[in-house]
C-alpha positions as CSV (number, residue, x, y, z in Angstrom):
1,M,39.4,4.1,-4.7
2,N,40.4,5.9,-7.9
3,E,38.7,9.3,-8.3
4,N,39.1,8.8,-12.1
5,L,36.6,6.0,-11.8
6,K,33.3,6.9,-13.4
7,S,30.0,5.0,-12.9
8,V,27.3,5.6,-15.6
9,I,23.8,4.3,-14.9
10,T,20.7,5.0,-16.9
11,C,17.2,4.2,-15.8
12,D,13.6,4.8,-16.8
13,V,11.3,7.3,-15.1
14,D,10.5,4.8,-12.4
15,G,14.2,4.3,-11.6
16,K,14.5,0.8,-13.1
17,V,18.1,0.3,-14.2
18,E,18.5,0.0,-18.0
19,T,22.3,0.2,-18.4
20,F,25.1,-0.3,-15.9
21,S,28.6,0.6,-17.0
22,Q,31.9,-1.2,-16.1
23,G,32.7,1.8,-13.9
24,A,29.4,1.1,-12.0
25,V,30.4,-2.5,-11.6
26,D,33.7,-1.5,-10.1
27,L,32.2,1.2,-7.9
28,F,29.1,-0.6,-6.5
29,G,30.3,-4.2,-6.6
30,Y,27.3,-5.6,-8.5
31,S,27.6,-7.3,-11.9
32,E,25.6,-6.0,-14.8
33,E,23.5,-9.1,-14.8
34,E,22.5,-8.6,-11.2
35,V,21.3,-5.0,-11.8
36,V,19.8,-4.4,-15.3
37,G,16.2,-5.3,-15.3
38,K,16.3,-6.4,-11.6
39,M,17.1,-3.3,-9.5
40,R,16.3,0.4,-9.2
41,V,18.7,3.2,-8.7
42,S,17.1,3.9,-5.3
43,D,18.6,0.5,-4.2
44,F,22.0,2.2,-4.1
45,S,21.0,4.9,-1.6
46,D,19.8,5.0,2.0
47,G,16.0,5.1,2.2
48,Q,15.8,8.4,4.1
49,V,18.0,10.0,1.5
50,V,15.6,8.7,-1.2
51,L,12.6,10.1,0.7
52,G,14.1,13.4,1.7
53,H,16.2,14.3,-1.3
54,V,16.2,12.2,-4.4
55,V,12.8,13.3,-5.6
56,G,13.9,16.9,-5.4
57,W,17.1,16.2,-7.2
58,L,15.3,14.5,-10.1
59,A,12.8,17.3,-10.3
60,E,15.6,19.9,-10.5
61,A,17.4,17.8,-13.1
62,V,14.3,17.9,-15.3
63,E,13.6,21.5,-14.7
64,K,17.2,22.8,-15.2
65,G,18.7,20.1,-17.4
66,A,20.9,18.7,-14.7
67,W,21.5,18.4,-10.9
68,E,24.9,17.8,-9.4
69,G,26.0,17.3,-5.8
70,D,27.5,15.1,-3.1
71,T,25.9,12.2,-1.4
72,V,26.5,8.8,0.1
73,F,25.8,5.6,-1.9
74,L,25.9,2.0,-0.7
75,H,28.2,-0.7,-2.0
76,K,26.8,-4.2,-2.4
77,D,28.6,-5.2,0.9
78,G,26.9,-2.3,2.7
79,T,29.9,-0.1,2.7
80,E,29.1,3.6,2.4
81,L,30.6,5.4,-0.6
82,P,31.1,9.2,-0.5
83,S,30.4,10.3,-4.0
84,R,29.6,13.1,-6.4
85,I,26.8,12.5,-8.9
86,K,25.5,14.4,-11.9
87,I,21.9,13.6,-12.9
88,T,20.6,14.5,-16.3
89,P,17.2,13.6,-17.8
90,T,17.2,11.3,-20.8
91,K,14.8,11.9,-23.7
92,S,13.5,10.0,-26.7
93,K,14.0,11.1,-30.3
94,D,10.7,13.0,-30.0
95,G,11.9,14.9,-27.0
96,E,9.8,13.0,-24.5
97,H,11.3,12.5,-21.0
98,I,12.0,8.8,-20.6
99,G,14.4,8.5,-17.8
100,Y,17.6,9.6,-16.2
101,C,21.4,9.2,-16.5
102,G,23.5,9.4,-13.4
103,V,27.3,9.8,-13.6
104,T,29.0,9.1,-10.3
105,T,32.6,9.5,-9.2
106,P,33.9,8.5,-5.8
107,I,35.3,11.1,-3.4
108,E,38.4,9.9,-1.6
109,D,39.3,12.9,0.6
110,K,35.9,13.0,2.5
111,T,34.2,10.7,4.9
112,P,30.6,9.6,4.5
113,D,29.5,11.9,7.3
114,Q,31.0,14.9,5.6
115,V,28.9,14.4,2.4
116,R,25.8,12.8,3.8
117,P,22.7,14.7,2.9
118,K,21.0,16.1,6.0
119,I,17.8,14.3,7.0
120,D,15.2,16.7,8.5
121,L,12.5,15.9,11.1
122,M,9.7,15.7,8.5
123,T,11.6,13.1,6.5
124,K,12.1,11.0,9.7
125,I,8.4,11.3,10.4
126,F,7.5,10.4,6.8
127,S,9.7,7.4,7.1
128,W,7.4,6.0,9.8
129,V,4.4,6.9,7.6
130,V,5.9,4.7,4.9
131,I,6.9,1.9,7.2
132,M,3.3,1.6,8.7
133,R,1.6,2.5,5.4
134,L,-0.6,5.1,7.2
135,P,-2.1,6.7,4.1
136,F,-4.0,3.4,3.5
137,L,-5.9,3.5,6.8
138,S,-9.0,4.5,4.9
139,A,-9.5,0.7,4.6
140,T,-10.3,0.7,8.3
141,L,-11.8,4.2,8.8
142,V,-14.4,3.8,6.0
143,P,-16.2,0.7,7.4
144,I,-15.9,2.0,11.0
145,F,-17.6,5.3,10.2
146,V,-20.3,3.6,8.0
147,G,-21.0,1.2,11.0
148,A,-21.6,4.2,13.2
149,A,-23.9,5.8,10.6
150,I,-25.9,2.5,10.5
151,A,-26.3,2.8,14.3
152,K,-27.7,6.3,14.0
153,F,-30.0,5.2,11.2
154,A,-31.2,2.4,13.5
155,G,-32.2,5.1,16.1
156,Y,-29.2,5.1,18.4
157,S,-27.2,8.2,19.4
158,I,-23.6,8.2,18.4
159,E,-21.1,8.2,21.2
160,W,-18.1,9.9,19.6
161,G,-15.6,8.9,22.2
162,W,-16.3,5.2,21.6
163,L,-16.2,5.8,17.9
164,A,-12.8,7.3,18.2
165,L,-11.6,4.4,20.3
166,T,-13.0,1.9,17.8
167,A,-11.2,3.7,15.0
168,L,-7.9,3.6,17.0
169,G,-8.2,-0.1,17.7
170,G,-9.0,-0.9,14.1
171,S,-6.2,1.3,12.9
172,L,-3.7,-0.4,15.2
173,L,-4.9,-3.8,14.0
174,Q,-4.4,-2.7,10.4
175,I,-0.9,-1.4,11.1
176,G,-0.1,-4.7,12.7
177,T,-1.4,-6.5,9.7
178,N,0.6,-4.2,7.3
179,T,3.9,-4.6,9.1
180,S,3.6,-8.3,9.7
181,N,2.7,-8.8,6.0
182,D,5.8,-6.8,5.0
183,Y,8.0,-8.9,7.4
184,F,6.8,-12.2,6.1
185,D,6.8,-11.1,2.4
186,H,10.5,-10.1,3.1
187,V,11.2,-13.5,4.6
188,S,9.6,-15.3,1.7
189,G,11.6,-13.2,-0.8
190,T,8.5,-11.9,-2.5
191,D,9.2,-8.2,-2.0
192,E,13.0,-8.7,-2.5
193,I,12.5,-9.8,-6.1
194,N,9.6,-7.5,-6.9
195,Y,11.0,-5.2,-9.6
196,N,7.6,-3.7,-10.5
197,Y,6.7,-2.2,-7.2
198,S,5.0,1.2,-7.0
199,N,7.1,4.2,-5.8
200,V,4.2,5.3,-3.7
201,G,3.4,2.0,-2.0
202,L,0.4,1.0,-4.0
203,N,1.8,-2.5,-4.5
204,G,4.9,-4.5,-3.7
205,G,4.5,-3.9,0.1
206,G,5.5,-0.9,2.1
207,R,9.2,-1.4,1.0
208,G,10.4,-0.2,4.5
209,I,12.8,-3.1,4.9
210,Q,14.0,-3.0,1.3
211,M,14.7,0.8,1.6
212,G,16.7,0.3,4.8
213,L,14.2,2.4,6.8
214,I,13.8,-0.4,9.3
215,S,15.4,-3.8,9.8
216,A,13.5,-7.0,9.3
217,K,13.7,-7.6,13.1
218,G,12.5,-4.1,13.7
219,M,9.5,-4.6,11.5
220,L,8.6,-7.8,13.3
221,K,8.9,-6.0,16.7
222,L,6.7,-3.1,15.3
223,A,4.1,-5.7,14.2
224,I,4.1,-7.3,17.7
225,V,3.8,-3.9,19.5
226,T,0.9,-2.6,17.3
227,F,-1.0,-5.9,17.6
228,G,-0.5,-5.7,21.3
229,L,-1.7,-2.1,21.5
230,S,-4.8,-3.1,19.5
231,A,-5.5,-5.7,22.2
232,V,-5.1,-3.1,24.9
233,V,-7.6,-0.8,23.2
234,G,-9.9,-3.7,22.7
235,V,-10.3,-4.2,26.5
236,P,-12.6,-1.2,27.1
237,L,-14.4,-2.0,23.8
238,I,-15.2,-5.5,25.1
239,Q,-16.4,-4.0,28.4
240,K,-18.7,-1.7,26.4
241,A,-20.0,-4.1,23.8
242,G,-19.4,-7.6,25.2
243,F,-17.5,-10.7,24.0
244,P,-18.7,-10.5,20.3
245,I,-16.2,-7.7,19.9
246,L,-13.5,-10.0,21.2
247,W,-14.4,-12.7,18.6
248,L,-14.4,-10.1,15.8
249,G,-11.1,-8.8,16.9
250,L,-9.6,-12.3,17.1
251,I,-10.8,-13.0,13.6
252,G,-9.2,-9.8,12.4
253,F,-5.9,-10.5,14.2
254,L,-5.5,-14.1,13.1
255,S,-6.5,-13.6,9.5
256,G,-4.4,-10.4,9.3
257,L,-1.3,-12.1,10.7
258,F,-1.7,-15.3,8.6
259,Y,-2.5,-13.4,5.5
260,T,1.2,-13.8,4.5
261,A,2.6,-15.7,7.6
262,P,3.1,-19.5,7.5
263,P,1.7,-22.0,7.9
264,F,-1.6,-20.7,6.3
265,K,-0.5,-17.9,4.0
266,F,-4.0,-17.0,3.1
267,S,-2.8,-14.6,0.4
268,S,-1.4,-17.6,-1.5
269,R,-4.6,-19.7,-1.4
270,K,-6.1,-18.9,-4.8
271,G,-8.5,-16.2,-3.9
272,L,-8.9,-16.9,-0.1
273,G,-6.7,-13.9,0.7
274,E,-8.9,-11.5,-1.3
275,L,-12.0,-13.0,0.3
276,I,-10.6,-12.6,3.8
277,I,-9.7,-8.9,3.1
278,G,-13.2,-8.3,1.9
279,L,-14.9,-9.9,4.9
280,N,-12.6,-8.3,7.5
281,F,-12.8,-4.8,6.1
282,G,-16.4,-5.1,5.0
283,P,-19.1,-6.9,6.9
284,L,-17.1,-7.8,10.0
285,M,-15.7,-4.3,10.6
286,V,-18.9,-2.5,9.8
287,A,-20.9,-4.8,12.1
288,G,-18.2,-4.4,14.8
289,S,-18.4,-0.6,14.7
290,A,-22.2,-0.7,14.9
291,L,-22.0,-3.2,17.8
292,V,-19.9,-0.8,19.9
293,Q,-22.5,1.9,19.4
294,T,-25.6,-0.3,19.9
295,G,-24.5,-3.2,22.0
296,K,-26.1,-5.5,19.3
297,L,-24.9,-7.4,16.2
298,L,-27.2,-5.8,13.6
299,P,-28.0,-8.1,10.6
300,E,-28.3,-5.0,8.4
301,A,-24.8,-3.9,9.4
302,F,-23.3,-7.2,8.0
303,L,-25.4,-6.7,4.8
304,I,-24.4,-3.0,4.3
305,G,-20.8,-4.1,4.8
306,I,-20.9,-6.2,1.6
307,P,-20.4,-3.3,-0.9
308,I,-17.6,-1.9,1.3
309,G,-16.0,-5.4,1.4
310,L,-16.3,-5.9,-2.3
311,L,-14.6,-2.5,-3.0
312,I,-11.7,-3.1,-0.6
313,S,-11.2,-6.4,-2.3
314,A,-11.1,-4.5,-5.6
315,V,-8.3,-2.3,-4.1
316,V,-6.3,-5.3,-3.2
317,Y,-7.1,-7.1,-6.5
318,V,-6.0,-4.3,-8.8
319,N,-2.8,-3.7,-6.8
320,E,-1.9,-7.4,-7.4
321,F,-1.5,-6.9,-11.1
322,P,2.0,-5.4,-11.0
323,D,3.1,-8.0,-8.5
324,H,2.2,-10.9,-10.8
325,D,5.7,-11.9,-11.7
326,S,7.3,-11.8,-8.2
327,D,4.2,-13.4,-6.7
328,K,4.3,-16.2,-9.2
329,Q,8.0,-16.9,-8.6
330,T,7.6,-17.2,-4.9
331,G,4.4,-19.3,-5.0
332,K,2.1,-16.5,-3.8
333,N,-0.9,-17.7,-5.7
334,T,-3.2,-14.6,-5.8
335,L,-6.1,-14.6,-8.2
336,I,-4.0,-12.6,-10.7
337,V,-1.4,-15.4,-10.7
338,V,-4.1,-18.2,-10.9
339,L,-6.1,-16.6,-13.7
340,G,-3.3,-14.7,-15.5
341,P,-3.4,-10.9,-15.7
342,E,-5.4,-10.7,-19.0
343,K,-8.2,-13.0,-17.8
344,A,-8.1,-11.6,-14.3
345,R,-9.4,-8.2,-15.5
346,A,-12.9,-9.6,-15.6
347,G,-12.7,-10.4,-11.8
348,Y,-12.1,-6.7,-11.1
349,V,-15.2,-5.8,-13.2
350,S,-17.2,-8.3,-11.2
351,L,-16.1,-6.8,-7.8
352,V,-16.9,-3.2,-8.9
353,V,-20.2,-4.0,-10.5
354,G,-21.2,-6.3,-7.7
355,A,-20.5,-3.6,-5.1
356,F,-22.8,-1.1,-6.7
357,L,-25.5,-3.6,-7.6
358,S,-25.5,-4.7,-3.9
359,I,-26.2,-1.1,-2.9
360,V,-29.2,-0.9,-5.2
361,A,-30.4,-4.3,-3.9
362,L,-30.0,-3.1,-0.3
363,V,-32.0,0.0,-1.0
364,L,-34.8,-1.9,-2.8
365,S,-34.9,-4.3,0.2
366,E,-35.1,-1.3,2.5
367,K,-31.9,-2.3,4.4
368,L,-30.5,1.0,3.2
369,P,-32.4,4.3,2.9
370,K,-33.0,5.7,-0.6
371,E,-30.6,8.5,0.3
372,A,-27.8,6.0,0.2
373,L,-28.2,5.9,-3.6
374,I,-25.9,9.0,-3.8
375,S,-23.1,6.5,-3.3
376,L,-23.7,5.3,-6.8
377,L,-21.9,8.5,-7.9
378,A,-18.7,6.9,-7.0
379,A,-19.2,4.3,-9.8
380,Y,-17.6,7.0,-12.0
381,F,-14.2,6.2,-10.5
382,G,-14.8,2.5,-11.1
383,F,-15.7,3.0,-14.8
384,R,-12.5,5.0,-15.3
385,A,-10.5,2.4,-13.5
386,I,-11.9,-0.4,-15.6
387,Q,-11.0,1.5,-18.8
388,T,-7.4,2.0,-17.6
389,L,-7.1,-1.7,-16.4
390,Y,-8.2,-3.1,-19.8
391,K,-5.7,-0.9,-21.6
392,H,-2.7,-1.0,-19.3
393,Y,-3.1,-4.1,-17.1
394,N,0.5,-5.0,-17.8
395,S,2.3,-1.7,-17.7
396,R,3.2,1.2,-15.3
397,L,0.3,3.2,-16.8
398,L,-2.0,1.1,-14.6
399,E,-1.3,3.4,-11.6
400,P,-4.3,5.7,-12.2
401,A,-6.6,2.6,-11.9
402,N,-4.9,1.7,-8.6
403,W,-5.5,5.3,-7.2
404,G,-9.0,5.4,-8.8
405,T,-10.0,2.2,-6.9
406,I,-8.8,3.6,-3.6
407,I,-10.7,6.8,-4.3
408,M,-13.8,4.8,-5.3
409,H,-13.8,2.9,-2.0
410,S,-13.3,6.0,0.1
411,V,-15.9,8.1,-1.8
412,T,-18.5,5.3,-1.7
413,G,-17.9,4.9,2.0
414,L,-18.2,8.7,2.6
415,L,-21.4,8.9,0.5
416,L,-22.9,5.9,2.3
417,F,-22.1,7.6,5.6
418,I,-23.8,10.8,4.4
419,G,-26.8,8.9,3.0
420,L,-27.4,7.0,6.3
421,W,-26.7,10.1,8.4
422,I,-29.3,12.4,6.6
423,A,-31.9,9.7,6.2
424,P,-34.9,10.1,8.6
425,V,-34.9,7.6,11.4
């Protein structure tokens, strides 16, 4: 390949390609029509290089005005391209940082291994964190710990070993759900055409397959293994708490698997997916955790799981806004697709308001102690998220609302746990 060849690519701050020169067409093998408005610059690199190096390169480019070095890019046909790239930040007329420009030239006298950026152990570990979406295990841990606190409030002593085993089983079940969802969203093409995915995994799936961190076959195997391990962990839980745990686990497994898997594809059923998420990670998981501690299905555990379920549904719901276009194209009829992003904003408000009103109702009906009212403090995050959603429901500036909803769910769960824990029995 001619070393005089120059590829010039510009992108916005999220990496979305805005211009793609003829040199880029010649170097990478894509046409301009295939790339502009449809791909990100990270698509031209190995996923571990992106995780371990690209963020640092971009930061240095912004700080020092440019970054230059050798790396390996990927041709459309999968061929590795030893290259030298210079990255500079692009700015608006007002001096605002609005993106990046990358000028790439091929290196003919070196092999890919000679210029490949080194991948350290932490990046390899982080790759698995991304693949399994581990930072989002709060969806499981919150209801499980609230369920244990309910058992304590009901007069039972907490058996911490069993609580840890419950958390492990629930976490494995969620990882199995995450990975199977990513596999089937890959197969359906939903994640492949999603141009508006979050760089930090808030929406658009975990992106492990798309980044090349794991093959589609590997993702399916991982889903099978983690689902299998959750079943193994479930055996002693069944011995401890009886067959109701088995039925709750089966409901979680089947609804998690078929959330995106055919033939049911619950996530495409006009609100059924959001409802199932709310039930699984709300009333059912809270009651299941309390069941392990008490040996009983406590009616109040199901009720106290309602606000937790509404808030995790809100997390899923707000994360669906950026996925609207790709979901619509592939027939994934979430509520955002059904209602349209603008009208769907009211649904988010309903979930958040409903969650905190249900806490008040549970306190008034004496299902929750008055100490649990401290959880209403978390409504602040919901208020801020609603403000952001109404202003930026159709732009990248929505991200603070995505994070705010996750924080609201976690803080509400933590404060409910504290309220139940400190309340007199």
